[in-house]
N, C-alpha and C positions, 0 to 999 in steps of 0.2 A: 418321460417322454408321455405325453398326453395327461390329460387332467383327470380327476378322478370320474367326472360325470361320462366321458368317453369309455372309460374302463368298466365302470357302471353298466352302461349302455352295451358296450362289446359281450361282456359276461352275460347278461339277460338274453340278447339277442340271439348268440350261439346256443345256449342251453334252451332258449325256446325253439330254435330250428331242429336241433337234435331231437328234442321230445316231441315237437309236431312232427316230425316225419315218422318217428317210432309209433305215435298214436294213428296216423293214417294208414299204417300198415297193419296195426292190431286189429282185432275183431271189433266191430261196432256194436254200441249197445249194451258193452258188458259194463260192470262196477268199475275195473280197471280203466276203461276206455274214458269214464266221465270222472274220475280222480285225475288221470292225467291230463285230461282236457281243462279241468280247472286251474293246475298247476300251469298248464302252457297258457291259458288267460291270463294269470297273474305274471308269468314271466312277459308276455306281450306288452301286457299295460305298462309295466317296467321299462321295457324297451321303448314302446312307442312315447312314453311320456318323457323320458330322459333324452329321446333325440329331438324334443323341441328345443332343447337348451344347448344344443351342438350347432354353431352356427360358423363353421368354418371354411365353407365352401365358398362363398362369397366374401370381399373385402367389405369389412365394415360390419360384419357380423349378421347379415341380412340371412333371412331364410331362402332355401334353394329348394328345387323342383323334387329333392327327396323328400321335403317335409309335407309334399302332396302326398306321397306314400305313406306317411303317419297318419294323415288325416283318411285316407282309403283304408288302411287297416284296422284303424278305430271303427270304422263302419261297418265294414265287412265283418268285425268281430261283432258289434253290436247286432247285427243282422242275423247272424248264426245264431246268437243268443236266442233272439225273439223266434226265429223259426224252429228250434228245438223244443224251446217252450210251448209253440204252436202244435206241436208233433208232425212238422215239415221237416222229415229226415232228409230229403233230397235237398231242399234248399239250404238246410244248415251245412252239409256235406260240401256243397258248390262255395258256399261263403267261406268255409275254412281252407278250402283249396285255395280259392283266392286270395284268402289271406297269407298263405303260405309262398304263393307266387310272387305278392308283394314283399314280402319279408327276404326271399331269397334275391328279388330284384335289387333290393336296398343293399343288401349284402355284398353283391356283386358290384354294384357302383360304389361301394366302399373300398374296394380293392384297388381302384383307379389310381395311377401313379401320382405322387404328391397328397394322396390323403394319408391319414393317421395308419391305416392298415399297412399300406405299401411301405411306409417308413418302419413299422414294427418287423415286418417280414423283409425288409431290406433290399426293397427294388425299387 
């Protein structure tokens, strides 16, 4: 059930959400925060780029509004990286929180009836 792309995307997204939430709760500015942040960025890049290959929401394989969240996520991650590079910790934090909101919104939408996750979860 489901393609390898969907399973890869799901695995990367779940790991990223768990790691991202943990990193948001940990002390900021530490070496651990930085390492987990880079791991999170890597997982999110895997999740976002793989999402561009998933086109099952619309008949014919067109992109859906969920792919707009992909673009939003990539932009907020890039903005967060630029912000922290400039020493703008507040903007960095806001962008990272925005990225998590986008990721959680996409995950919530993926639970809708008729989607892959609803089939896996049996409802």
